[in-house]
N, C-alpha and C positions, 0 to 999 in steps of 0.2 A: 386621577381617574381617566380611564381610556375611553375612546370613542364609543365602543360597543356598550359599555356600562352606562355612559351618559345617555345614549340613545334609548336604551330600555327604560332607564329611570325617568327620563323626561316624558316619554310616551305614556307611561303609567300615571305620571303626575298630571298629565293633560286628560286622563280618563279615556285614552284611545286604545282600541284593540289593534293587533298587528294587521288585521284585515282592513280596518279603516285607514291606518297610516299608509298601507300599501296602495289603497285606492287613490289617496291624495298625491302620492308620489308616482303613480302609474307604473307600479311593479307588482310582482306576485307576493303573496304573504310569505312564501318560502324565502324570497330575497330579503325581506325585512328580518326574518328569523335568523338567517345566516349573518346579517350585519350585527344583530344583537348578541350572537354567540361568538363573534369574532372570526367566523369561518370565511368571510368575504368582506370586502370594502366597497362602498359605492364610488362612482366616478364623480367628477366635479359638479356636473349638472344635477345628479341625484342628491349630492350634499346640499346644494342650494335649495332644491325642492324640500328636502327634509327640514332645513332651517326655517323655511317659510311655514311649513305645515305645523311645526312645533312651536313657532313664534319665539325663536331664540336666535342669537347671532351665530354666524359660522364659527367664530372663535370659541364660543361657549360649547357648541356641539362637538368641536374637535378637541376640547380639553385644554385650549390655550387660555392662560390667565393673563389678562392685560396688566402691564406694569402700573404700579401705584402712581397716582397723579394728584396734583392739587385740585380740589373740587372747584375752586374759583376760576382757575386758569389752567388748561391742559399744558403739559410740558412741551417745549419746543420740539417739533418733529413728530409728535404723537399723532397717529392716524386713527380717527374714530371710525369704527366699523358699523355700518348700517345694514340691516338685513335686506337682501335682495339687490344691493348695489352691484355686486359682481355680475349678476344676471343681466343688468342693464348695460354694463360694459361689454359683455359678450354680444348682446343684441346690437349695440352700436357698431361693433367691429364687423358683424355679419352684414349689416346694412351698408357700411362703407365698402366692403368687398363686392357686394352685389352692384353698387353704383359704378365701381371701377370696371367690373366685367362688362356691364351694359355700355359704358362709354367706349371701351375698347372695341366692342362689336360694332358700334355705330361708326367709329373711325375707320375700321377695316372695310366696311361696306362703302363708305364715302371714298376712300382712297382707291378702290377698285371699280368705281362707277363707270369710268371711261375705258376700262380694259375690255377689249373685245376678243373673245376666243378666236383662234386661227380659223376654225371651221366657219364661224359666222362672218369673218372678214372675207373669206373666199366666196361666201354666198352672195356678198354684195357686188361682186364683179359681174359686169354685163357682157364681157367678152365671150364669144363662143369657144367651145373646146377646140375646134379645128378652124384654122385660117388658111386661106390659099391666096396666091398672087399670080395673076396671069399677065400676058402682054408685056413681059419684061424686055426692055430695049435700052441700049446706050449708043450715043454718038459723040465722038470727040470733037469739040469746037476748036481746040488748039491743044498744046501739050499739058495744060493745067486745068482747063475747063472741059466738063463733060455734061452732056444732056442725058437725063434719065427719064424713063417712063415705065410705069407699072400700074396694074389694076388690082387692088385688094378686093377680096370677096366680101368684106364688111366695110361699109362707109357710114360714119355717124359724126355729127358735130360734137358729141360727147367724148370722142376719142381724140388723141393726138397721134400724129404720124411723123416719124423721123426716118431718114435714110442715113446709114452709117457706112463709111469707107475705112477699111483697116488693112494695114500692111506691116511689114517688119521694121519700117523706117521711123515709126513714131506712134503716138497714141491714136486711137480711132478718131475719125473726123465725122461729126454728126451735123446734119442739116435738116431744116424743116421740110416736110414733104406733104403738107396738107393737101388733100384731094380737091379737085375741081371737076364737077360733073362726073364724079366717081373715079377719076384718074389722078394718080399721083405723078406729077411731072415737073421738071424744072432744070435749070442749069446751075451747077455748083463749081466752085474753084477748089480743087483738091491739090494740096501741097505734097511734095515728095514724089519720087518716081517708083517704078516697079509695078507689080501687080497688086490689085486690091481685091479683098473679099467684101462683098456688098450685102447688106441686110436691111430689111424694113422693120422698124420697131413700132408696134401699135400699143398704146397705153390707154387704160380706162380710168386711171387715178388709183384704183385699188390694186391693179395688176397690169403687167406688160407681157406682150407676146412678141417674139422675134421670128421673122421668116427670112431665111437666106435666099438671096436673089441670084447671086453670081459668085464664082470663084475665079481668081486669077485675071481680073479685069485689067486690061491695058488699053490705052487710047491715044490717038493722035488726031490731028485736024482731019475731020471728015471720015474717021474710021474708029472702030473699037472692036476688041476681041475678048471673049470671056467663056468660061465653062458654065453652061446652064445647071441649075440645081433644082432639086425637088422642092418646089415652093409651097410647102405645107408645114 
C-alpha cells in the first residue's frame, strides 16, 4: 500500500476531513488532496507533522513494514521508531548550528577589538599638517664634530625630536635633538666624510614628520657650508 492510500485511509479512520488535517499540518486543503491522489509528495517536515496529526509512526505512514522481531527481546541492531523523534533531532541540530554561529560572531568581534582603522589612527595624531624650521645653522668644531642649531615651529614634551645626517658612505646617522627653550641645538660626532643631507624628524608616537634642513653639508674646524632648503 502506497503513501497516498495510507494517508487517505488513516485520515478517514481518524474521522478527519481534508480541511482539518490541512489545518493541523499548516497547508492548504488542495495540498492534502494532491498528496492523497498521488499528484504530489510532502517534504520531510510535512511528513513529520502528518505522522503526529494522525498519531502513527513515520514508517507506517510511508508504508514501511518493520521486520519481524521477538516480542520479548528486539533483534540486535533493530531501531525502534518513535513518533516525533526525527523532529527533535532536527531541532537539536538547528540549536547547535545557532550556537556555533553565535560563538563565531563573538570570536570575530573579540579578535578585532584592538584593530583601529587607518582613518581613526590618523585622527589620534596631534602633529599639525604643516611644520616649519627656522634659524638653521651649523659650525664645525673639528673634522668629525659639528654643532647644529634650529628652531622648530612646534615644540611639545609629547613629541620626540631627532636630527639625521645622511650621505653615500653609509647608513643615516641619527641623534637626539630635544629642544631647550624652543631651540634644538647640540654637538654631534658624525663619521664618514663628504657632504651630508640633514633633516629634523618630529614624532608624536602615532606619526612622524620629516623636515629637510640642509643639503650637501660639509664642515671643518670653525666653518661649515651647506645648501639651505625649504624647511616646511
